[in-house]
Structure formats: C-alpha cells, structure tokens
C-alpha positions as a printed Julia matrix, in Angstrom:
508×3 Matrix{Float64}:
 -185.45  -12.37   64.72
 -184.02  -15.6    66.21
 -185.41  -17.08   69.39
 -181.95  -16.6    70.8
 -181.31  -13.71   73.19
 -180.69  -10.42   71.39
 -177.52   -8.45   71.89
 -178.9    -6.97   75.27
 -182.55   -8.09   75.78
 -183.24   -9.82   79.23
 -185.04  -13.26   79.21
 -188.05  -13.46   81.39
 -187.45  -14.24   85.07
 -189.71  -15.78   87.54
 -187.86  -15.13   90.83
 -187.54  -11.77   92.93
 -185.16  -10.46   95.28
 -185.97   -8.05   98.06
 -184.17   -4.81   99.33
 -184.73   -3.2   102.41
 -187.67   -0.89  102.03
 -189.93   -3.74  100.55
 -188.94   -3.15   96.76
 -188.44   -6.13   94.66
 -186.81   -6.62   91.41
 -186.42   -9.61   89.07
 -183.18  -11.47   89.29
 -180.79  -10.73   86.32
 -179.68  -13.71   84.25
 -176.12  -14.15   84.22
 -173.78  -16.11   81.61
 -175.73  -18.21   78.84
 -173.49  -21.17   79.88
 -172.28  -22.79   83.02
 -168.7   -23.18   84.27
 -168.34  -26.66   83.02
 -169.72  -25.88   79.4
 -167.59  -22.68   79.19
 -164.45  -24.58   80.33
 -164.85  -27.35   77.7
 -165.71  -24.71   74.87
 -162.49  -22.85   75.83
 -160.32  -25.84   75.79
 -161.96  -27.09   72.48
 -161.64  -23.64   70.9
 -157.9   -23.41   71.89
 -157.04  -26.86   70.76
 -158.99  -26.9    67.69
 -157.92  -23.58   66.32
 -154.27  -24.46   67.15
 -154.42  -27.66   65.25
 -156.29  -26.14   62.22
 -154.01  -23.34   61.94
 -150.94  -25.34   61.92
 -152.48  -27.59   59.32
 -153.25  -24.7    56.93
 -149.73  -23.36   57.36
 -148.23  -26.62   56.61
 -150.38  -26.96   53.45
 -149.62  -23.56   52.37
 -145.81  -24.03   53.02
 -145.7   -27.43   51.34
 -148.39  -27.18   48.67
 -148.13  -25.74   45.07
 -146.31  -22.63   44.64
 -148.21  -19.49   44.37
 -145.46  -17.41   42.85
 -144.68  -15.51   46.26
 -142.92  -12.77   44.59
 -146.11  -11.62   42.83
 -149.74  -10.63   43.72
 -150.98  -14.3    43.21
 -151.04  -14.85   47.11
 -152.87  -11.63   47.56
 -155.38  -12.76   44.89
 -155.8   -16.18   46.57
 -156.28  -14.54   49.89
 -158.92  -12.19   48.6
 -160.9   -15.23   47.21
 -160.51  -17.35   50.34
 -161.11  -14.39   52.66
 -164.48  -13.51   50.76
 -165.53  -17.16   50.9
 -164.94  -17.62   54.51
 -166.63  -14.39   55.59
 -169.61  -15.36   53.26
 -169.87  -18.55   54.75
 -169.74  -17.16   58.34
 -172.4   -14.63   57.62
 -174.38  -16.73   55.38
 -174.66  -19.58   58.05
 -176.35  -16.94   60.25
 -179.54  -16.68   58.04
 -179.51  -20.35   56.41
 -182.12  -22.24   58.2
 -180.41  -25.54   57.81
 -177.3   -24.24   59.52
 -179.27  -22.31   62.13
 -181.13  -25.59   63.12
 -177.96  -27.85   62.99
 -176.62  -29.4    66.29
 -175.0   -27.01   68.76
 -171.55  -28.71   68.17
 -171.72  -28.34   64.5
 -172.4   -24.77   64.83
 -169.73  -24.23   67.26
 -167.06  -26.0    65.16
 -168.16  -24.1    62.24
 -167.89  -20.63   63.82
 -164.37  -21.26   65.77
 -163.03  -23.11   62.63
 -164.13  -20.47   60.23
 -162.62  -17.62   62.33
 -159.49  -19.66   62.97
 -159.06  -20.23   59.29
 -159.74  -16.79   58.27
 -156.97  -15.5    60.72
 -154.5   -18.01   59.47
 -155.14  -17.39   55.68
 -154.89  -13.68   56.2
 -151.41  -13.78   57.65
 -149.96  -16.93   56.22
 -150.6   -16.19   52.56
 -149.04  -12.76   52.43
 -146.16  -13.99   54.31
 -145.62  -16.9    52.11
 -142.34  -15.55   50.69
 -140.66  -14.98   53.86
 -139.62  -17.1    57.1
 -140.3   -13.95   59.26
 -143.41  -12.4    60.7
 -144.87   -8.99   59.91
 -142.12   -6.38   60.34
 -139.25   -8.84   59.6
 -136.28   -8.32   61.96
 -136.6    -4.61   62.07
 -137.93   -2.36   64.98
 -139.3    -4.09   68.11
 -139.12   -7.36   66.17
 -135.47   -7.34   67.06
 -135.99   -7.75   70.76
 -139.06  -10.1    70.19
 -136.85  -12.61   68.25
 -134.13  -12.31   70.85
 -136.5   -13.15   73.6
 -137.99  -16.0    71.63
 -134.43  -17.33   71.3
 -133.81  -16.96   74.98
 -137.08  -18.67   75.9
 -136.19  -21.55   73.4
 -132.88  -22.21   74.94
 -134.36  -23.05   78.43
 -137.34  -23.51   80.42
 -136.54  -20.92   82.97
 -137.35  -17.21   82.91
 -134.6   -15.08   81.92
 -134.01  -11.54   80.51
 -133.64  -11.49   76.68
 -130.37   -9.47   76.9
 -128.6   -10.53   80.07
 -128.18  -14.08   81.16
 -128.87  -14.69   84.79
 -131.11  -11.76   85.37
 -134.9   -11.99   85.76
 -137.11  -10.62   82.79
 -138.9    -7.16   83.36
 -140.91   -7.67   80.28
 -143.75  -10.41   80.74
 -142.37  -13.73   79.65
 -145.91  -15.64   79.45
 -146.23  -15.64   75.61
 -142.5   -16.01   74.78
 -142.26  -18.99   77.22
 -144.99  -20.77   75.62
 -143.52  -19.79   72.06
 -140.18  -21.48   73.47
 -142.07  -24.75   74.25
 -143.63  -24.7    70.81
 -140.22  -24.27   69.27
 -138.71  -26.97   71.34
 -141.61  -29.52   70.6
 -141.47  -28.59   66.73
 -137.53  -29.0    66.8
 -137.12  -25.43   65.33
 -134.81  -22.46   66.48
 -136.47  -19.54   68.22
 -136.23  -17.14   65.19
 -137.77  -19.6    62.93
 -140.7   -20.63   65.26
 -141.71  -17.09   65.76
 -143.75  -16.71   62.64
 -145.88  -20.12   62.79
 -146.46  -19.52   66.53
 -147.67  -15.81   65.91
 -150.03  -16.81   63.24
 -151.41  -19.72   65.47
 -151.89  -17.18   68.28
 -154.01  -15.2    65.9
 -156.17  -18.07   65.0
 -156.62  -19.13   68.79
 -157.39  -15.58   69.72
 -160.2   -15.42   67.22
 -161.71  -18.8    68.27
 -161.51  -17.85   72.03
 -163.21  -14.34   71.16
 -166.21  -16.13   69.85
 -166.64  -18.38   73.16
 -166.23  -15.43   75.32
 -168.88  -13.41   73.32
 -171.19  -16.29   73.28
 -171.2   -16.2    77.14
 -173.04  -12.92   77.07
 -174.98  -12.44   73.73
 -176.62  -14.85   71.18
 -174.34  -17.12   68.97
 -175.24  -15.02   65.7
 -174.28  -11.86   67.38
 -171.15  -13.4    68.78
 -170.06  -14.64   65.32
 -170.43  -11.14   63.97
 -168.65   -9.37   66.91
 -165.82  -11.94   66.65
 -165.51  -11.41   62.9
 -165.47   -7.58   63.48
 -162.64   -7.9    66.09
 -160.51   -9.95   63.82
 -161.03   -7.73   60.84
 -160.15   -4.62   62.95
 -157.16   -6.51   64.3
 -155.85   -7.01   60.77
 -156.86   -3.52   59.58
 -154.97   -1.43   62.2
 -152.98   -3.7    62.42
 -152.89   -4.96   65.99
 -151.72   -8.47   64.83
 -148.17   -7.0    64.48
 -147.73   -7.52   68.37
 -149.03  -11.08   68.63
 -148.61  -11.18   72.45
 -150.62   -8.05   73.0
 -153.57   -8.72   70.52
 -155.26  -11.62   72.48
 -155.95   -9.56   75.53
 -157.18   -6.68   73.26
 -159.58   -8.85   71.53
 -160.92  -10.39   74.67
 -161.26   -7.22   76.67
 -164.83   -6.28   75.71
 -166.71   -9.56   76.24
 -164.74  -10.05   79.39
 -166.04   -6.6    80.61
 -169.67   -7.29   79.43
 -169.5   -10.45   81.47
 -168.19   -8.51   84.42
 -170.86   -5.73   84.3
 -173.66   -8.44   83.91
 -172.51  -10.45   86.89
 -171.84   -7.23   89.05
 -175.25   -6.23   88.55
 -176.81   -9.54   89.6
 -177.72  -10.23   93.35
 -175.82  -13.48   94.26
 -175.03  -16.02   91.61
 -172.01  -18.21   91.23
 -168.51  -16.86   91.58
 -166.88  -18.64   88.47
 -167.54  -15.7    86.08
 -165.2   -13.76   88.39
 -162.78  -16.35   88.44
 -162.73  -16.27   84.63
 -162.25  -12.34   84.84
 -159.32  -12.9    87.14
 -157.95  -15.45   84.66
 -158.25  -12.92   81.95
 -156.35  -10.28   84.16
 -153.95  -12.96   84.98
 -153.0   -13.44   81.34
 -152.63   -9.61   80.76
 -150.02   -9.65   83.58
 -148.28  -12.57   81.97
 -148.21  -11.0    78.67
 -148.78   -7.4    78.53
 -148.84   -5.38   81.83
 -150.18   -2.33   80.47
 -153.54   -4.17   79.65
 -153.57   -5.27   83.25
 -153.51   -2.13   84.74
 -156.12   -0.52   82.33
 -158.49   -3.55   82.54
 -158.3    -3.68   86.33
 -159.25    0.0    86.53
 -162.21   -0.4    84.24
 -163.34   -3.47   86.41
 -163.18   -1.22   89.41
 -165.11    1.43   87.8
 -167.8    -0.81   86.85
 -168.0    -2.27   90.2
 -168.31    1.26   91.66
 -171.1     2.3    89.25
 -172.9    -1.02   90.02
 -172.56   -0.39   93.69
 -174.1     3.18   93.25
 -176.86    1.96   91.27
 -177.77   -0.87   93.68
 -177.89    1.54   96.52
 -180.09    3.99   94.52
 -182.36    1.17   93.8
 -183.12    0.46   97.59
 -180.16   -1.99   98.6
 -178.54   -1.82  101.98
 -175.25   -0.02  101.62
 -173.32   -2.3   103.73
 -174.5    -5.35  102.14
 -174.0    -4.01   98.71
 -170.37   -2.99   99.45
 -169.43   -6.1   101.09
 -170.97   -8.15   98.15
 -169.08   -6.33   95.59
 -165.97   -6.2    97.26
 -166.12   -9.99   97.76
 -166.45  -10.36   94.0
 -163.61   -8.03   93.2
 -161.48   -9.64   95.98
 -161.94  -12.97   93.97
 -160.8   -11.31   90.65
 -157.82   -9.58   92.3
 -156.92  -13.03   94.05
 -156.87  -15.01   90.88
 -155.05  -12.45   88.78
 -152.45  -11.83   91.46
 -151.72  -15.63   91.7
 -151.35  -15.89   87.96
 -149.16  -12.58   87.78
 -146.71  -14.06   90.3
 -145.97  -16.92   88.06
 -144.17  -14.56   85.57
 -143.45  -11.51   87.93
 -142.13  -13.19   91.09
 -138.43  -13.5    89.87
 -138.3    -9.76   89.13
 -140.13   -8.61   92.11
 -138.26  -10.64   94.62
 -135.04  -10.14   92.83
 -134.92   -6.37   93.66
 -136.88   -5.11   90.7
 -139.57   -3.18   92.92
 -139.0     0.53   92.71
 -136.72    0.36   89.61
 -137.34    3.05   87.07
 -139.45    2.14   83.97
 -137.29    3.65   80.9
 -139.74    2.13   78.49
 -142.41    4.62   79.58
 -140.26    7.64   78.53
 -141.63    7.5    75.09
 -144.09    9.85   73.39
 -144.57    9.26   69.76
 -147.17   11.43   67.75
 -149.88    8.85   68.32
 -149.79    9.77   72.16
 -149.98   13.41   71.34
 -153.47   13.39   70.17
 -156.72   12.0    71.0
 -157.72    8.93   68.71
 -160.68    9.65   66.53
 -161.65    6.37   64.7
 -165.09    7.61   64.31
 -164.19   10.1    61.55
 -166.53    9.12   58.68
 -163.75    9.02   56.03
 -164.18    5.36   55.02
 -166.01    2.25   55.79
 -164.22    1.76   59.01
 -164.87    5.25   60.23
 -168.65    5.12   59.36
 -168.89    1.7    61.33
 -167.16    3.31   64.29
 -169.23    6.35   64.16
 -172.37    4.16   63.95
 -171.17    2.35   66.96
 -170.45    5.37   69.03
 -174.03    6.83   68.23
 -175.62    3.54   69.1
 -173.77    3.12   72.47
 -174.81    6.62   73.48
 -178.48    6.21   72.38
 -178.72    2.74   73.92
 -176.73    3.61   77.17
 -179.79    3.29   79.41
 -181.13    0.03   77.94
 -178.22   -2.07   76.78
 -175.42   -3.62   78.86
 -173.06   -3.77   76.05
 -173.51   -0.2    75.36
 -172.77    0.88   78.96
 -169.42   -1.0    78.79
 -168.64    0.48   75.33
 -169.09    3.92   76.77
 -167.17    3.18   79.76
 -164.2     1.57   78.08
 -163.84    4.34   75.48
 -164.25    6.98   78.22
 -161.51    5.28   80.19
 -159.19    5.38   77.13
 -159.61    9.1    76.76
 -159.09    9.6    80.46
 -155.71    7.54   80.08
 -154.67    9.82   77.41
 -155.33   12.97   79.94
 -153.41   11.22   82.7
 -150.49   10.18   80.24
 -150.25   13.86   79.35
 -150.24   15.1    82.81
 -147.46   12.42   83.74
 -145.1    14.37   81.31
 -144.67   16.72   84.28
 -142.99   13.77   86.06
 -140.74   12.88   83.07
 -142.77    9.84   81.91
 -145.88    8.85   80.24
 -148.68    6.05   80.47
 -147.99    4.99   76.7
 -151.49    5.96   75.85
 -150.95    5.3    72.14
 -151.02    1.47   72.99
 -154.94    1.82   73.44
 -155.54    3.24   69.99
 -156.23   -0.26   69.02
 -158.65   -0.56   72.07
 -160.65    2.37   70.79
 -160.86    1.01   67.23
 -162.01   -2.48   68.21
 -164.37   -1.27   70.74
 -166.19    1.17   68.53
 -166.17   -1.35   65.43
 -167.95   -4.0    67.7
 -170.56   -1.43   68.82
 -171.09   -0.75   65.23
 -171.86   -4.29   64.52
 -174.38   -4.14   67.21
 -175.94   -0.97   65.6
 -176.1    -2.86   62.33
 -177.64   -5.91   63.88
 -180.27   -3.78   65.58
 -181.23   -2.0    62.28
 -181.12   -5.3    60.05
 -183.63   -6.77   62.72
 -186.24   -4.35   61.66
 -185.88   -1.9    64.54
 -184.81    0.97   62.57
 -187.64    1.06   59.95
 -191.22    1.36   60.87
 -193.96   -0.9    59.22
 -194.2    -0.52   55.54
 -197.13    1.4    54.14
 -200.22   -0.84   53.56
 -198.78   -3.58   55.67
 -201.19   -5.13   58.39
 -199.17   -3.61   61.16
 -199.32   -0.01   59.62
 -201.35    2.41   61.78
 -201.13    0.19   64.67
 -198.79    0.58   67.78
 -195.57   -1.44   67.32
 -194.75   -4.32   69.71
 -191.34   -3.6    69.43
 -189.05   -1.23   71.8
 -191.04    1.8    72.91
 -190.46    4.96   75.07
 -192.29    4.99   78.14
 -192.66    8.28   80.2
 -190.88    7.97   83.65
 -192.78    8.34   86.94
 -191.76   11.34   88.98
 -188.34   10.74   90.55
 -187.62    7.57   88.71
 -185.13    7.11   85.8
 -185.99    6.95   82.37
 -186.26    3.39   80.93
 -186.89    1.93   77.54
 -189.69   -0.7    77.47
 -188.94   -3.96   75.61
 -191.46   -6.69   74.93
 -190.93   -9.68   77.17
 -193.03  -12.82   77.74
 -195.21  -12.96   80.62
 -193.95  -15.34   83.35
 -196.19  -17.03   85.97
 -194.8   -15.2    88.64
 -195.52  -11.64   87.78
 -193.33   -9.16   89.34
 -194.74   -5.6    90.24
 -193.23   -2.77   91.98
 -196.22   -0.79   92.4
 -197.67   -0.63   89.01
 -196.35   -0.26   85.32
 -195.61   -3.24   83.23
 -192.72   -1.9    81.18
 -189.42   -3.68   80.75
 -186.76   -2.34   83.02
 -183.69   -0.26   82.03
 -180.16   -1.52   81.94
 -179.6     1.02   84.87
 -181.92   -0.63   87.08
 -181.49   -3.99   88.53
 -184.18   -5.54   86.5
 -182.2    -5.62   83.27
 -178.98   -6.94   82.11
C-alpha cells in the first residue's frame, strides 16, 4: 500500500482535546490541503479542463473525417477510452508516475478525466450539431432557455419576456456568455458548452475527492463517477450532473469536519458554495443536500455528547458551522432567485412537481447483480454496511442512500396533496453513490485486506498486523482496530491501545 492515506484511515495525531468529565480524544485530521491550495487546484482544474475540452472538440470537428454515419466514431471512442482509462489506472501502480512531482500527477489526473469525458461525448455526436436528445423532449425548453440567455445578460424566463425565471438560470447564463464569447447562436453553443461542462465536472470531482482521500483513491472514485454518469446516462442533463457528481465528496468533507473539535471554517464555506451552486443550477439538489448536511450535523452532535462533550458547547459549535454553510449558500442563491422571489413568486404553485413517471413509483435497486454495474453497486452496499463503524466514507454512503429512499417515501405520501417530490431524479444519486462505494470495496480487497497470508509465507500462522476486531469494553461501542504509528504524545483514555471507530471522536 502507498504511504498516502487510505480511503478512511486516520493519520497519527499528537494533540488531544478534553471534554467535561476528564475524557480526552485525539484531534481528528481535517482536509488534506489548506484553503489556498484547494482554491488554486479548483481554478486550475476548471480552466485546464475547459481549455482541453474545447481543443479536443475543435480537433474532432476540424480533423480528418471519421465517416460519422457509420460505427467508425464508436470504434475510435472505444480505442481512445480504453487507452485513457488504462493510462489513469496504470499510472496508479507505475513507480515512476507515483514518484513524479505533485503538479505532474495533478495535470495527468485532471487532464485524463477531462479528455475521457470529452471524447466520450464528442465522438458519438460527431454527425450532429445538437447535444444528446437533439431537439426533442426537455431539450426543447433547454435550447429555448439557452437562446434567451444568449440574447442578453439579464435573467429572464425562457418563454415570456420581462418575467423573472422560475427555473434556475445559473448554468444557462454561463452558457449564454460562452455563446457570446464564441460568436455563436444559443442553440449552436449548447452542444460544445454541455460537453465542456462534463469535462470540467470530471476534473473538479477529482479535486474534491483528493481533499478527503488519497490521490490514488481519488482518481478511481472520479473515474467511477464519470463512467456511471455516462452509463445511466446522467450527462443528458448537463446542468444537473455537476452537483450530482460532487455530492458525495462534499458530504464526506462535511462529515469529517463536523466530527472535529475546532478547526478552520473554510471547509464549511466550500460546502456552502456547493449548496449555492445547487441553488443556481438545480434547486431539487439544494433541498436534498441541505437535508443530508443537517442530518449529518445532528448525528455528529449526538455522538459528541455521548462521548462526553458538553451539550451546550456541542450544539453551539455545530450550529455555528451549519450557519456558515447556510449563509454562504443563501447569498449565492439570491443571485439567481432574487428576481423571482421579490417579483411575487413566493407561494406560487409548482406545476412541474405534479409529475409521476414509472421511475418514481418504485424504489431504485441498482444493486441487483444482473451485470457488472449491479455487482459493483452490490459490493459497494455490502462494503458500506460492513465498514459503517470504521469508515467515514461508509457513513456518508449509508446516510445518502437512506436519504434517497426516505425521499421516495415522502414523495409517495405527497401524492395525497396532489404533488410529488420528483423522487426519480435521485436514481442517478443512488447509482453513483453505490458505484463509488464499490470502488472503495475493490480498493480495500486489492490492497490485500480481503485475503489472509498465503500458505507457507513468513506471515502465515502469525497474527496479522492489519485491521482486527477488538472486543468492546462493557458499555462502550464496538470499534475496529487499525494499525497506526506511535506518536510521541501517547493518548490514553484508561487503557487499550486500539485505534478508534469512526463513530468515536478518535477517527475520521
């Protein structure tokens, strides 16, 4: 295994915090990088992915013909995709790549993901000037909205001139500025801007995952996210896909920081920015993500009090952090929603929610082992449940999936009031979440944790130094022991040297 952090293991700590009652616990490590480094990485990922995607699209459009009315583009895509995926995964095990400078690995990961996203869409769409779905269905209003945002810099309804928009205009407004800059009509710019959005989303996903897990795991999680987005396919809604792809790493960051005592507030500002982006692009994702953040905060508070924390101090600390998230997201939300809210839109009936397709009538079951994707999702579900007490990622996976099923129940109950919660929109969320969990399960197995020592090996017959189950003390929660390095300031809470559970304050 690499010396980098594993998906969930906690690096050694040398400081302690004290609760009332005298119990002490190691301080939980927060994000792997600081605010400045994260901001630079995000900007670099966005700009780099955008430039690379546009360059690839230009070459494909102006390059040698690939006979677009045949399967030649599909064959080219299969070859390129296999090569890119092979390079991304192969780079994780090649020593020369692993020891390369950090900026080289960053450029390789973000560039490879952005290129894969671009090729996966640009080549199949080579024969048309339209994006997935053409001009049919919901694309009719999307193209109209794009044209409206291209015709002026103000926010306006896509049907009625002079009315404030109800549908979030954030992504379409950016698309309008892109069309103006490129000198294109709105409908003409919809395809290249949508493909570029997919590339940027893939690159940013890697940056967000790298905040909470090792770089190698971040590549695999980002790759799984992109592949699932293409498989479902969720990329047909280009303005909704980014907030779906970024949901899980943002929630893992939220849970990690909520379980810490103190620490900087910038991670919560970042979470607020994410929720603000949801508000500006896809309101349904804002409501869902905000509810999950609140649930995680409540769970973190309950656990902190059970561990000996003062109830008032815990509540005030968590309330302050959630307030930061709410304040940042509300400020960003008003950028897009202010004209509608202050223009008399409050209390208006949401006709769009009166829609119940077959996908909303049944619970999603992506973990049915009927194919590779189903097996991956099933492995992710089993891993998340098995590692619930020792992995912060598993905690977030279980909470997120449970929240989706609760949303389905509430959507069904809402039928009594002649409306729904559009639960089918979160089918993609379940698929992506469990697929990423499947990657963590596969990573854990490939790291040698699934198999014991080979017969005849030096370690055969000796106790393993890897994860081991320790019997809990009476009245204490079960914890899974993990090997950690000794620190100079050894922390003790009355005996026992086992590494902590994720449910205790001693683990991330």
